Kinemage of the C-alpha trace (Angstrom):
@kinemage 1
@onewidth
@group {chain A} dominant
@subgroup {mainchain}
@vectorlist {calphas} color= white
{ca met a 1} P -10.329 102.599 36.447
{ca ser a 2} L -10.471 106.263 35.763
{ca ala a 3} L -13.299 107.397 33.379
{ca thr a 4} L -10.915 109.846 31.678
{ca lys a 5} L -8.461 108.098 29.177
{ca arg a 6} L -4.857 108.847 30.075
{ca thr a 7} L -2.391 109.501 27.347
{ca thr a 8} L 0.649 108.582 29.417
{ca val a 9} L 1.657 105.178 30.570
{ca arg a 10} L 1.381 104.655 34.296
{ca met a 11} L 3.515 101.942 36.048
{ca ala a 12} L 3.678 100.447 39.540
{ca ile a 13} L 6.821 98.881 40.847
{ca ser a 14} L 6.644 96.821 44.016
{ca val a 15} L 8.913 94.899 46.364
{ca lys a 16} L 8.285 93.396 49.716
{ca thr a 17} L 10.914 95.273 51.745
{ca ala a 18} L 11.556 98.772 52.820
{ca glu a 19} L 15.271 97.938 53.347
{ca gly a 20} L 16.747 96.038 50.507
{ca gly a 21} L 15.910 96.062 46.920
{ca arg a 22} L 17.679 99.266 46.071
{ca trp a 23} L 18.257 97.864 42.559
{ca ile a 24} L 14.678 99.051 41.527
{ca val a 25} L 15.858 102.651 41.711
{ca pro a 26} L 17.741 102.496 38.300
{ca gln a 27} L 14.555 101.047 36.812
{ca ile a 28} L 12.440 103.833 38.242
{ca leu a 29} L 14.903 106.489 36.928
{ca glu a 30} L 14.848 104.895 33.381
{ca ala a 31} L 11.098 104.698 33.337
{ca arg a 32} L 10.939 108.451 34.417
{ca arg a 33} L 13.417 109.307 31.776
{ca arg a 34} L 11.046 107.895 29.106
{ca gly a 35} L 8.087 109.976 30.682
{ca ile a 36} L 6.426 106.998 32.275
{ca glu a 37} L 4.556 107.878 35.565
{ca val a 38} L 5.739 105.619 38.343
{ca val a 39} L 4.399 104.763 41.783
{ca ala a 40} L 6.349 102.446 44.128
{ca val a 41} L 4.356 100.204 46.458
{ca ile a 42} L 6.522 99.135 49.375
{ca pro a 43} L 5.460 97.859 52.997
{ca ala a 44} L 5.373 100.219 55.988
{ca gly a 45} L 8.411 100.910 58.053
{ca arg a 46} L 11.871 102.623 57.684
{ca gly a 47} L 14.821 101.389 55.631
{ca arg a 48} L 17.325 102.360 53.215
{ca leu a 49} L 15.102 101.714 50.215
{ca ala a 50} L 12.223 103.653 51.740
{ca thr a 51} L 14.541 106.621 52.432
{ca ser a 52} L 16.014 106.628 48.871
{ca leu a 53} L 12.500 106.369 47.253
{ca glu a 54} L 11.121 109.162 49.430
{ca glu a 55} L 14.012 111.441 48.534
{ca leu a 56} L 13.425 110.703 44.823
{ca ala a 57} L 9.724 111.456 45.198
{ca glu a 58} L 10.401 114.854 46.698
{ca asn a 59} L 12.103 115.975 43.605
{ca asp a 60} L 10.005 114.314 40.872
{ca ala a 61} L 6.225 115.033 40.504
{ca gly a 62} L 5.893 111.976 38.234
{ca phe a 63} L 7.058 109.596 40.941
{ca ser a 64} L 5.360 108.724 44.171
{ca val a 65} L 5.644 106.277 46.995
{ca val a 66} L 2.610 104.391 48.681
{ca arg a 67} L 2.791 101.993 51.525
{ca ser a 68} L 1.299 98.706 50.680
{ca ala a 69} L -2.096 97.792 52.139
{ca phe a 70} L -0.586 94.197 52.570
{ca asp a 71} L 2.522 93.386 54.542
{ca phe a 72} L 3.500 90.554 52.214
{ca ser a 73} L 3.368 87.951 55.147
{ca phe a 74} L 1.472 84.897 54.148
{ca arg a 75} L 0.226 83.584 57.339
{ca pro a 76} L -2.780 81.282 57.157
{ca ser a 77} L -5.278 83.623 58.675
{ca ile a 78} L -8.418 85.823 57.724
{ca gly a 79} L -6.141 88.851 58.168
{ca cys a 80} L -4.010 87.610 55.233
{ca val a 81} L -7.205 87.510 53.032
{ca arg a 82} L -8.348 90.862 54.129
{ca gly a 83} L -4.821 92.301 53.478
{ca leu a 84} L -4.886 90.838 49.918
{ca leu a 85} L -8.405 92.455 49.354
{ca arg a 86} L -7.078 95.750 50.613
{ca leu a 87} L -4.183 95.502 48.233
{ca arg a 88} L -6.482 94.693 45.269
{ca lys a 89} L -8.537 97.840 46.154
{ca gln a 90} L -5.326 99.849 46.418
{ca ile a 91} L -3.987 98.823 43.072
{ca lys a 92} L -7.301 99.639 41.458
{ca arg a 93} L -7.224 103.087 42.851
{ca leu a 94} L -3.562 103.550 41.648
{ca asp a 95} L -5.070 103.123 38.095
{ca val a 96} L -1.890 101.681 36.565
{ca asp a 97} L -1.457 99.974 33.240
{ca val a 98} L 1.413 97.706 34.237
{ca ile a 99} L 3.002 96.577 37.538
{ca leu a 100} L 6.622 95.411 37.834
{ca tyr a 101} L 7.422 93.240 40.979
{ca his a 102} L 10.436 91.756 42.471
{ca leu a 103} L 10.952 88.959 45.148
{ca tyr a 104} L 8.762 86.010 45.391
{ca ala a 105} L 6.459 87.045 48.268
{ca thr a 106} L 5.745 90.236 46.281
{ca ala a 107} L 4.882 88.039 43.159
{ca leu a 108} L 2.511 85.879 45.152
{ca ala a 109} L 0.617 88.936 46.562
{ca ile a 110} L 0.490 90.823 43.252
{ca arg a 111} L -0.596 87.884 41.317
{ca ile a 112} L -3.496 87.157 43.747
{ca ala a 113} L -4.444 90.761 44.199
{ca thr a 114} L -4.719 91.591 40.473
{ca leu a 115} L -6.389 88.364 39.438
{ca phe a 116} L -8.758 89.306 36.459
{ca leu a 117} L -7.784 92.910 36.498
{ca pro a 118} L -6.690 94.420 33.046
{ca ile a 119} L -3.191 95.002 34.123
{ca arg a 120} L 0.062 93.723 32.674
{ca arg a 121} L 2.134 91.850 35.075
{ca val a 122} L 5.881 91.787 34.812
{ca his a 123} L 7.762 89.511 37.458
{ca met a 124} L 11.466 90.196 37.686
{ca val a 125} L 13.211 87.281 39.624
{ca ala a 126} L 16.000 88.471 41.788
{ca gly a 127} L 17.053 85.045 42.885
{ca pro a 128} L 16.390 81.430 42.256
{ca leu a 129} L 16.039 80.123 45.904
{ca tyr a 130} L 12.299 79.395 45.801
{ca leu a 131} L 12.905 77.345 42.645
{ca glu a 132} L 15.217 75.077 44.742
{ca ser a 133} L 12.145 73.848 46.629
{ca arg a 134} L 10.358 71.004 44.937
{ca leu a 135} L 7.133 71.911 46.592
{ca ile a 136} L 7.312 75.553 45.347
{ca arg a 137} L 8.287 74.415 41.946
{ca val a 138} L 5.042 72.549 41.537
{ca val a 139} L 2.972 75.548 42.658
{ca glu a 140} L 5.145 77.941 40.579
{ca ala a 141} L 4.462 75.909 37.508
{ca phe a 142} L 0.887 76.904 37.895
{ca leu a 143} L 0.952 80.423 39.363
{ca ala a 144} L 3.652 81.621 36.747
{ca arg a 145} L 0.809 81.565 34.124
{ca leu a 146} L -0.534 84.651 35.832
{ca asp a 147} L 2.645 86.610 34.790
{ca thr a 148} L 2.511 88.530 31.525
{ca val a 149} L 6.264 88.170 31.355
{ca ile a 150} L 8.864 86.791 33.658
{ca val a 151} L 12.162 88.595 33.516
{ca cys a 152} L 14.853 86.178 34.798
{ca gly a 153} L 17.699 87.736 36.571
{ca ser a 154} L 19.986 85.067 35.254
{ca glu a 155} L 20.333 82.339 32.738
{ca tyr a 156} L 20.282 79.908 35.538
{ca thr a 157} L 16.834 81.170 36.596
{ca arg a 158} L 15.526 81.070 32.972
{ca ala a 159} L 16.648 77.491 32.758
{ca arg a 160} L 14.888 76.573 35.968
{ca tyr a 161} L 11.528 78.120 34.508
{ca leu a 162} L 12.053 76.099 31.341
{ca asp a 163} L 12.396 72.969 33.610
{ca ile a 164} L 8.873 73.646 34.981
{ca his a 165} L 7.537 74.138 31.337
{ca val a 166} L 7.045 77.868 31.260
{ca pro a 167} L 7.130 78.705 27.515
{ca ala a 168} L 10.382 80.358 26.357
{ca ser a 169} L 8.179 83.010 24.668
{ca arg a 170} L 6.973 84.239 28.067
{ca leu a 171} L 10.594 84.547 29.504
{ca arg a 172} L 13.308 87.193 29.171
{ca met a 173} L 16.776 87.178 30.666
{ca val a 174} L 18.148 90.504 31.986
{ca pro a 175} L 20.715 90.714 34.793
{ca tyr a 176} L 20.081 93.200 37.600
{ca gly a 177} L 23.693 94.398 36.877
{ca val a 178} L 26.071 96.658 38.736
{ca asp a 179} L 26.570 100.463 38.906
{ca leu a 180} L 29.799 100.815 36.931
{ca asp a 181} L 30.323 104.476 37.884
{ca arg a 182} L 29.856 103.858 41.627
{ca phe a 183} L 31.789 100.632 41.663
{ca arg a 184} L 35.160 101.052 39.792
{ca pro a 185} L 38.717 100.161 40.376
{ca pro a 186} L 40.453 102.711 42.559
{ca glu a 187} L 43.209 104.925 40.956
{ca asp a 188} L 45.567 104.152 43.758
{ca lys a 189} L 44.803 100.655 45.340
{ca pro a 190} L 46.410 100.271 48.753
{ca arg a 191} L 49.534 98.180 48.586
{ca ser a 192} L 48.878 94.593 49.299
{ca ala a 193} L 50.213 92.870 52.423
{ca pro a 194} L 53.221 90.869 51.294
{ca asp a 195} L 52.220 87.775 53.127
{ca gly a 196} L 48.793 86.063 53.389
{ca leu a 197} L 45.608 86.630 51.444
{ca arg a 198} L 43.047 89.312 52.223
{ca val a 199} L 39.531 87.987 51.730
{ca ile a 200} L 36.202 89.846 51.821
{ca met a 201} L 32.723 88.397 51.818
{ca val a 202} L 29.740 90.928 51.547
{ca ala a 203} L 26.266 89.328 52.358
{ca tyr a 204} L 23.508 89.527 54.859
{ca val a 205} L 23.188 86.424 57.127
{ca tyr a 206} L 20.064 84.450 56.618
{ca ala a 207} L 18.882 81.840 59.094
{ca pro a 208} L 18.401 78.225 57.840
{ca lys a 209} L 15.040 77.801 56.162
{ca ser a 210} L 12.940 74.641 56.010
{ca leu a 211} L 11.803 74.643 52.388
{ca ala a 212} L 15.265 74.635 50.820
{ca phe a 213} L 18.706 73.598 52.150
{ca ala a 214} L 17.072 72.703 55.581
{ca gly a 215} L 19.453 73.475 58.479
{ca arg a 216} L 21.891 75.472 56.546
{ca gly a 217} L 22.345 79.221 56.016
{ca ile a 218} L 21.914 79.908 52.367
{ca lys a 219} L 24.843 82.354 52.050
{ca gly a 220} L 27.346 79.701 53.045
{ca his a 221} L 28.928 81.590 56.117
{ca ala a 222} L 29.342 78.344 57.955
{ca asp a 223} L 31.128 76.514 55.138
{ca leu a 224} L 33.536 79.514 54.754
{ca leu a 225} L 34.313 79.516 58.381
{ca asp a 226} L 34.999 75.698 58.355
{ca ala a 227} L 37.368 76.259 55.369
{ca trp a 228} L 39.019 79.387 56.798
{ca arg a 229} L 40.207 77.850 60.135
{ca pro a 230} L 42.638 75.339 58.571
{ca phe a 231} L 43.709 77.766 55.760
{ca his a 232} L 44.469 80.480 58.388
{ca asp a 233} L 46.482 77.942 60.388
{ca arg a 234} L 48.649 77.490 57.330
{ca his a 235} L 48.758 81.046 56.458
{ca pro a 236} L 48.341 83.053 59.673
{ca his a 237} L 48.944 86.496 57.946
{ca ser a 238} L 45.754 85.968 55.887
{ca thr a 239} L 42.730 88.027 56.862
{ca leu a 240} L 38.884 87.421 56.347
{ca thr a 241} L 36.552 90.331 56.473
{ca leu a 242} L 32.857 89.564 56.644
{ca val a 243} L 30.415 92.390 56.033
{ca gly a 244} L 26.775 91.937 56.880
{ca ser a 245} L 24.463 91.534 59.851
{ca gly a 246} L 21.595 89.190 60.021
{ca phe a 247} L 18.828 90.092 57.502
{ca asp a 248} L 16.278 89.831 60.255
{ca glu a 249} L 16.100 88.769 63.905
{ca pro a 250} L 16.556 84.990 63.081
{ca gly a 251} L 19.458 85.861 60.742
{ca glu a 252} L 21.195 87.957 63.443
{ca ala a 253} L 20.683 85.225 65.945
{ca tyr a 254} L 22.300 82.644 63.589
{ca arg a 255} L 25.213 85.023 62.889
{ca lys a 256} L 25.799 85.169 66.680
{ca arg a 257} L 25.646 81.328 66.897
{ca leu a 258} L 28.354 81.058 64.179
{ca leu a 259} L 30.584 83.475 66.205
{ca thr a 260} L 30.030 81.547 69.392
{ca ala a 261} L 31.030 78.310 67.587
{ca leu a 262} L 34.425 79.541 66.637
{ca pro a 263} L 37.157 77.533 68.356
{ca ala a 264} L 39.001 80.915 69.206
{ca ala a 265} L 38.604 84.631 69.274
{ca pro a 266} L 37.835 86.018 65.779
{ca glu a 267} L 40.878 88.178 65.805
{ca ser a 268} L 43.217 85.263 66.404
{ca leu a 269} L 41.764 83.791 63.168
{ca gly a 270} L 42.416 86.910 61.145
{ca leu a 271} L 38.569 87.514 61.173
{ca thr a 272} L 36.755 90.665 61.343
{ca trp a 273} L 32.836 90.707 61.120
{ca leu a 274} L 31.262 94.034 60.465
{ca thr a 275} L 27.511 94.227 60.700
{ca ser a 276} L 27.277 97.423 58.552
{ca val a 277} L 29.463 99.986 56.791
{ca asp a 278} L 28.690 103.429 55.320
{ca asp a 279} L 30.465 102.565 52.163
{ca val a 280} L 31.785 99.064 51.402
{ca arg a 281} L 33.907 100.236 48.464
{ca ser a 282} L 36.855 101.097 50.812
{ca leu a 283} L 36.810 97.597 52.049
{ca tyr a 284} L 36.961 96.153 48.670
{ca glu a 285} L 39.856 98.356 47.863
{ca glu a 286} L 41.832 96.764 50.806
{ca ala a 287} L 41.083 93.226 49.731
{ca asp a 288} L 42.916 90.806 47.401
{ca val a 289} L 39.845 88.809 46.596
{ca ser a 290} L 36.020 88.644 47.093
{ca ile a 291} L 34.215 85.229 48.030
{ca ser a 292} L 30.690 84.228 47.701
{ca pro a 293} L 30.199 80.685 49.008
{ca ser a 294} L 26.344 80.603 48.620
{ca leu a 295} L 24.106 77.416 48.357
{ca ser a 296} L 21.822 79.349 46.131
{ca glu a 297} L 22.364 82.782 44.577
{ca asn a 298} L 21.802 85.033 41.687
{ca his a 299} L 24.982 86.917 40.836
{ca gly a 300} L 25.310 88.340 44.199
{ca ala a 301} L 28.138 90.534 45.552
{ca ala a 302} L 30.579 89.194 42.940
{ca leu a 303} L 29.288 91.876 40.514
{ca glu a 304} L 30.225 94.783 42.854
{ca ala a 305} L 33.483 93.188 43.634
{ca ser a 306} L 34.392 92.554 40.024
{ca ala a 307} L 33.527 96.103 38.884
{ca met a 308} L 35.985 97.209 41.669
{ca gly a 309} L 38.590 95.246 39.926
{ca leu a 310} L 38.689 92.176 42.384
{ca pro a 311} L 39.073 88.581 41.355
{ca cys a 312} L 36.266 86.622 42.744
{ca ile a 313} L 35.861 83.228 44.314
{ca val a 314} L 32.270 81.936 43.919
{ca ser a 315} L 30.384 78.608 44.412
{ca asp a 316} L 28.892 76.727 41.657
{ca ala a 317} L 25.517 77.452 42.897
{ca gly a 318} L 22.763 79.155 40.907
{ca ala a 319} L 24.108 81.923 38.710
{ca leu a 320} L 27.325 82.597 40.470
{ca pro a 321} L 29.361 80.874 37.825
{ca glu a 322} L 27.970 83.402 35.308
{ca ala a 323} L 29.647 86.093 37.103
{ca val a 324} L 33.238 84.971 36.577
{ca glu a 325} L 35.333 83.341 33.868
{ca asp a 326} L 38.623 81.531 34.062
{ca ala a 327} L 40.602 84.704 33.639
{ca ser a 328} L 38.789 86.652 36.522
{ca gly a 329} L 38.220 84.076 39.248
{ca trp a 330} L 37.648 80.644 40.653
{ca val a 331} L 34.632 78.332 41.207
{ca his a 332} L 34.423 75.787 44.113
{ca arg a 333} L 31.882 73.229 45.010
{ca ala a 334} L 28.823 74.700 46.903
{ca gly a 335} L 28.672 73.530 50.547
{ca asp a 336} L 32.140 71.922 50.405
{ca pro a 337} L 34.720 73.518 52.883
{ca glu a 338} L 37.507 71.483 51.476
{ca ser a 339} L 36.739 72.863 47.995
{ca ile a 340} L 36.760 76.385 49.421
{ca glu a 341} L 40.144 75.655 50.965
{ca thr a 342} L 41.498 74.581 47.619
{ca val a 343} L 40.502 77.704 45.759
{ca leu a 344} L 41.807 79.893 48.640
{ca glu a 345} L 45.097 78.260 47.914
{ca leu a 346} L 44.902 78.976 44.309
{ca ala a 347} L 44.107 82.525 45.055
{ca leu a 348} L 47.003 82.938 47.293
{ca ala a 349} L 49.288 81.273 44.750
{ca ala a 350} L 47.984 83.765 42.096
{ca lys a 351} L 48.715 86.571 44.504
{ca lys a 352} L 52.427 85.332 45.016
{ca ala a 353} L 52.645 84.999 41.142
{ca gln a 354} L 51.464 88.677 40.944
{ca arg a 355} L 48.544 87.688 38.785
{ca leu a 356} L 45.734 89.202 40.749
{ca asp a 357} L 45.789 92.656 39.047
{ca arg a 358} L 45.594 90.998 35.667
{ca met a 359} L 42.638 88.866 36.938
{ca gly a 360} L 40.881 92.026 38.358
{ca gly a 361} L 41.189 93.748 35.001
{ca ala a 362} L 39.396 90.813 33.452
{ca ala a 363} L 36.731 90.961 36.142
{ca arg a 364} L 36.127 94.622 35.377
{ca arg a 365} L 35.926 94.024 31.633
{ca leu a 366} L 33.362 91.213 32.204
{ca met a 367} L 31.199 93.594 34.115
{ca glu a 368} L 31.363 96.195 31.418
{ca gln a 369} L 30.444 93.786 28.788
{ca glu a 370} L 27.664 91.788 30.367
{ca phe a 371} L 26.483 93.418 33.614
{ca asp a 372} L 26.095 97.320 33.190
{ca gln a 373} L 23.164 98.278 35.342
{ca ala a 374} L 22.215 101.154 33.182
{ca arg a 375} L 21.842 98.944 30.166
{ca ser a 376} L 19.924 96.376 32.238
{ca ala a 377} L 17.469 99.003 33.428
{ca ala a 378} L 16.858 100.082 30.007
{ca glu a 379} L 16.180 96.553 28.859
{ca val a 380} L 13.693 95.923 31.765
{ca ile a 381} L 11.731 99.138 30.782
{ca asp a 382} L 11.714 97.942 27.186
{ca ile a 383} L 9.958 94.887 28.296
{ca val a 384} L 7.665 96.767 30.558
{ca gln a 385} L 6.630 98.852 27.644
{ca thr a 386} L 6.136 96.069 25.119
{ca ser a 387} L 4.676 93.376 27.310
{ca arg a 388} L 1.317 91.959 26.196
{ca pro a 389} L -1.539 90.900 28.620
{ca ser a 390} L -1.667 87.275 29.342
{ca ala a 391} L -4.791 85.218 29.873
{ca glu a 392} L -6.501 86.368 33.056
{ca arg a 393} L -7.359 82.767 34.159
{ca pro a 394} L -4.657 80.311 34.445
{ca ser a 395} L -5.388 77.079 32.317
């Protein structure tokens, strides 16, 4: 640590990706608004997050970006050990008082690299997927003791930490929230097609993993496609727009396998699959409902869609049911195509009864009441500023 005592708080914020995780930006802006010096620690490489952070650093002398000395890949090798040691030295050089970290691989790396260092550790949990694995739950019950505070991104995640006996006093619940200024209902929504249902799903495609839901893509694309085919047969004017490429190479390969497995050309099923768009808001404006059929999820795209005034269909997995109420959407059984079919029929019936606008208004109000991103960022920085060091050695 520096020999000269600083009078300002210095905070690091870390995430394992240079592409996603742009929800850290509001937290950085709130910390800077309060006069906290901030340094972002992200891996090497280009991506949307890296670009956003570098642009922010160019205009703010109190904020900087450094590339992590560790790539957040936990392969059993001497290189992994060396990388963690380099990360430890890097964090010591940064001379920070507190480090806020997101995503589980980041948490593992920061916990190990800062062991016994006099740094407050605030772990914010973006999603509960790792807690769906029995093996990881056993390990996490031990490692979570290294966090000063765990900020759970949903009530569901908080409940899972209580299940593994993390004391309630060490847990906080703050949703990541949604930008209510950027995502808002259009003043002039395009006229809805008179027949059929216009459905949108916005999500990266993740290849099946081995530790949780083995053999199944976590976002539920396959289940939705299985439900969509018979639904579209009955309602041929309906359309389904999927937005999202594979998150990585295995994810993209899985996406292509899903397309190949379709019984007919996508357009004959009313299906459009866009790998990326400049601005997803225009697609939300053209849709009747949003759907999130995940097997595990935090609040997901339901927040953006709801803020845009769209009713939402969500699975009962993870925290998704927290993002809707009876007045704003529907919940189906996760991993059950027949249940998805049922709620698609309910949504179409609501459209025919001209109830979707009212439901969309309820969805927007729920976001304003419970999921305002600016309020969430302020709550997270409150926690960062008031957290107290935990014991350095897990007991």
